[in-house]
DRENDO-1510 file (C-alpha; in Angstrom, 1 decimal, always signed):
<recs>
REC; n; res; u; v; w
REC; 1; UNK; -19.9; -5.4; +11.9 .
REC; 2; UNK; -18.7; -3.1; +14.6 .
REC; 3; UNK; -16.9; +0.2; +14.5 .
REC; 4; UNK; -13.5; -1.6; +15.6 .
REC; 5; UNK; -13.6; -5.1; +13.7 .
REC; 6; UNK; -13.3; -5.3; +9.6 .
REC; 7; UNK; -15.7; -6.6; +7.7 .
REC; 8; UNK; -16.4; -10.0; +7.7 .
REC; 9; UNK; -18.2; -13.0; +6.2 .
REC; 10; UNK; -22.0; -12.0; +5.5 .
REC; 11; UNK; -21.4; -8.5; +6.3 .
REC; 12; UNK; -22.2; -5.9; +3.4 .
REC; 13; UNK; -18.3; -4.1; +1.8 .
REC; 14; UNK; -18.8; -0.6; +2.5 .
REC; 15; UNK; -19.1; +1.0; -1.1 .
REC; 16; UNK; -16.3; +3.6; -1.8 .
REC; 17; UNK; -14.9; +5.5; -4.7 .
REC; 18; UNK; -11.3; +5.9; -5.8 .
REC; 19; UNK; -8.9; +5.9; -8.2 .
REC; 20; UNK; -8.8; +2.6; -10.5 .
REC; 21; UNK; -5.1; +2.0; -12.0 .
REC; 22; UNK; -4.5; -0.4; -14.7 .
REC; 23; UNK; -1.2; +0.0; -15.7 .
REC; 24; UNK; -1.0; +2.5; -17.9 .
REC; 25; UNK; -3.8; +5.0; -16.8 .
REC; 26; UNK; -6.4; +5.6; -14.0 .
REC; 27; UNK; -9.8; +7.1; -13.2 .
REC; 28; UNK; -12.6; +7.1; -10.7 .
REC; 29; UNK; -14.5; +4.2; -10.0 .
REC; 30; UNK; -16.8; +3.2; -7.2 .
REC; 31; UNK; -17.0; -0.3; -6.0 .
REC; 32; UNK; -20.4; -0.7; -6.8 .
REC; 33; UNK; -19.6; +0.0; -10.5 .
REC; 34; UNK; -16.7; -2.6; -10.8 .
REC; 35; UNK; -19.7; -5.0; -9.2 .
REC; 36; UNK; -21.9; -4.1; -11.7 .
REC; 37; UNK; -22.3; -6.9; -14.5 .
REC; 38; UNK; -19.9; -8.9; -12.4 .
REC; 39; UNK; -20.5; -12.2; -10.2 .
REC; 40; UNK; -18.2; -10.6; -7.7 .
REC; 41; UNK; -14.9; -9.5; -6.9 .
REC; 42; UNK; -11.8; -10.1; -5.0 .
REC; 43; UNK; -10.2; -7.2; -2.7 .
REC; 44; UNK; -6.5; -7.9; -1.9 .
REC; 45; UNK; -5.5; -5.1; +0.7 .
REC; 46; UNK; -1.7; -4.8; +1.5 .
REC; 47; UNK; +0.3; -2.4; +2.4 .
REC; 48; UNK; +2.9; -1.4; +0.1 .
REC; 49; UNK; +2.7; -1.1; -3.5 .
REC; 50; UNK; +6.8; -1.4; -4.3 .
REC; 51; UNK; +7.9; -3.6; -1.7 .
REC; 52; UNK; +9.6; -6.7; -2.5 .
REC; 53; UNK; +6.7; -8.8; -0.1 .
REC; 54; UNK; +3.9; -6.7; -2.5 .
REC; 55; UNK; +6.4; -7.9; -5.8 .
REC; 56; UNK; +6.3; -11.5; -4.5 .
REC; 57; UNK; +2.6; -11.9; -3.5 .
REC; 58; UNK; +1.4; -10.7; -6.8 .
REC; 59; UNK; +3.5; -12.5; -9.0 .
REC; 60; UNK; +2.3; -15.5; -7.0 .
REC; 61; UNK; -1.7; -14.4; -7.7 .
REC; 62; UNK; -0.7; -13.9; -11.1 .
REC; 63; UNK; +1.4; -17.9; -11.3 .
REC; 64; UNK; -1.8; -19.1; -9.5 .
REC; 65; UNK; -4.0; -18.0; -12.3 .
REC; 66; UNK; -5.9; -15.8; -10.7 .
REC; 67; UNK; -6.6; -13.2; -13.1 .
REC; 68; UNK; -8.6; -16.1; -14.8 .
REC; 69; UNK; -11.1; -16.4; -11.7 .
REC; 70; UNK; -13.8; -14.7; -14.1 .
REC; 71; UNK; -14.3; -12.1; -11.6 .
REC; 72; UNK; -11.9; -8.7; -10.7 .
REC; 73; UNK; -9.3; -9.4; -8.5 .
REC; 74; UNK; -8.3; -5.6; -7.1 .
REC; 75; UNK; -5.5; -4.4; -4.8 .
REC; 76; UNK; -6.0; -1.6; -2.6 .
REC; 77; UNK; -2.9; +0.5; -0.8 .
REC; 78; UNK; -2.1; +3.9; +0.0 .
REC; 79; UNK; +0.6; +4.2; -3.2 .
REC; 80; UNK; -0.4; +7.1; -5.6 .
REC; 81; UNK; -1.7; +5.9; -8.8 .
REC; 82; UNK; +1.4; +6.9; -10.8 .
REC; 83; UNK; +3.3; +4.4; -8.5 .
REC; 84; UNK; +1.1; +1.9; -8.6 .
REC; 85; UNK; +1.0; +2.0; -12.5 .
REC; 86; UNK; +4.6; +1.9; -12.6 .
REC; 87; UNK; +4.4; -1.4; -10.3 .
REC; 88; UNK; +2.0; -3.2; -12.1 .
REC; 89; UNK; +3.6; -2.3; -15.6 .
REC; 90; UNK; +7.2; -3.3; -13.6 .
REC; 91; UNK; +6.0; -6.8; -13.0 .
REC; 92; UNK; +3.8; -7.2; -16.1 .
REC; 93; UNK; +0.7; -7.9; -14.0 .
REC; 94; UNK; -2.9; -8.3; -15.1 .
REC; 95; UNK; -4.6; -7.1; -12.2 .
REC; 96; UNK; -5.3; -3.4; -11.0 .
REC; 97; UNK; -5.2; -1.2; -7.9 .
REC; 98; UNK; -7.3; +1.2; -6.1 .
REC; 99; UNK; -5.5; +3.8; -5.2 .
REC; 100; UNK; -5.9; +5.0; -1.6 .
REC; 101; UNK; -3.5; +7.7; -0.4 .
REC; 102; UNK; -4.7; +9.2; +2.2 .
REC; 103; UNK; -6.0; +5.7; +3.7 .
REC; 104; UNK; -9.7; +6.6; +3.9 .
REC; 105; UNK; -11.0; +3.5; +2.1 .
REC; 106; UNK; -8.5; +0.9; +4.5 .
REC; 107; UNK; -10.0; +2.9; +7.4 .
REC; 108; UNK; -13.9; +2.3; +6.7 .
REC; 109; UNK; -13.1; -1.4; +6.6 .
REC; 110; UNK; -11.2; -1.0; +10.0 .
REC; 111; UNK; -8.0; -2.1; +8.4 .
REC; 112; UNK; -5.8; +0.6; +8.7 .
REC; 113; UNK; -3.0; +0.2; +11.0 .
REC; 114; UNK; +0.0; +1.9; +12.4 .
REC; 115; UNK; +3.2; +0.1; +10.8 .
REC; 116; UNK; +5.5; -0.8; +13.8 .
REC; 117; UNK; +9.0; +1.3; +13.4 .
REC; 118; UNK; +7.9; +3.1; +10.6 .
REC; 119; UNK; +7.5; +6.9; +12.3 .
REC; 120; UNK; +3.4; +6.5; +12.4 .
REC; 121; UNK; +2.8; +5.5; +8.9 .
REC; 122; UNK; -0.4; +3.8; +8.4 .
REC; 123; UNK; -0.9; +1.1; +5.9 .
REC; 124; UNK; -3.8; -1.6; +5.2 .
REC; 125; UNK; -3.4; -4.6; +6.9 .
REC; 126; UNK; -3.1; -7.6; +4.6 .
REC; 127; UNK; -6.4; -8.9; +4.0 .
REC; 128; UNK; -8.2; -10.5; +1.4 .
REC; 129; UNK; -12.4; -10.2; +0.8 .
REC; 130; UNK; -14.4; -12.7; -1.8 .
REC; 131; UNK; -17.4; -10.4; -2.4 .
REC; 132; UNK; -20.5; -11.8; -4.3 .
REC; 133; UNK; -22.3; -9.5; -7.1 .
REC; 134; UNK; -24.2; -7.8; -4.4 .
REC; 135; UNK; -21.7; -6.8; -2.2 .
REC; 136; UNK; -21.9; -9.0; +0.4 .
REC; 137; UNK; -18.9; -10.5; +1.6 .
REC; 138; UNK; -18.9; -14.2; +1.1 .
REC; 139; UNK; -15.2; -15.2; +2.3 .
REC; 140; UNK; -12.8; -12.7; +4.6 .
REC; 141; UNK; -9.3; -13.3; +5.7 .
REC; 142; UNK; -7.4; -10.6; +7.4 .
REC; 143; UNK; -3.6; -11.2; +8.4 .
REC; 144; UNK; -2.4; -11.4; +11.8 .
REC; 145; UNK; +1.2; -9.9; +10.4 .
REC; 146; UNK; +2.8; -8.4; +7.1 .
REC; 147; UNK; +4.3; -11.9; +5.9 .
REC; 148; UNK; +1.9; -14.8; +6.3 .
REC; 149; UNK; +1.0; -16.9; +3.2 .
REC; 150; UNK; -2.5; -15.9; +2.0 .
REC; 151; UNK; -4.8; -19.3; +2.1 .
REC; 152; UNK; -4.9; -19.4; -1.6 .
REC; 153; UNK; -7.0; -22.9; -1.9 .
REC; 154; UNK; -9.6; -21.3; +0.7 .
REC; 155; UNK; -10.0; -17.7; -1.5 .
REC; 156; UNK; -9.9; -20.0; -4.4 .
REC; 157; UNK; -12.8; -21.8; -3.2 .
REC; 158; UNK; -14.8; -18.9; -2.2 .
REC; 159; UNK; -14.3; -17.5; -5.7 .
REC; 160; UNK; -15.9; -20.4; -7.2 .
REC; 161; UNK; -18.7; -20.9; -4.9 .
REC; 162; UNK; -20.2; -17.2; -6.5 .
REC; 163; UNK; -23.2; -17.5; -8.4 .
REC; 164; UNK; -22.2; -17.7; -11.8 .
</recs>
């Protein structure tokens, strides 16, 4: 992984600690702790928690049964924990989100991007990383724009290939 390229398949995912929100509470959790005892996880980087686009995608993940993967599916955005918990409750989501208020987490994955027309606002690029139990990336997808469809079947296949 170079300093200007997001981590890709075969790379070790950078470990981090951030507030993990479940719709009611939040507490600091590291990626390594999230993976402990799991066969992997799915990290979903996205822009704004409360946006209509985010609501659309997270409802699609729910309808597609991503909460039944047998591994955690966790969102990561720049919104604060109270906003994330309110969003998760409002859409009745089974998922959890890491709060990356300062953008350091997205920056450590080289996914922090300036939003055109938004006065210097920087959010995570849309990306999905499937990690195995050791934190190695087994699948990566980084969107070229803010609205392209996620390759759901590819993500689902990658999760299915995790050792269990």
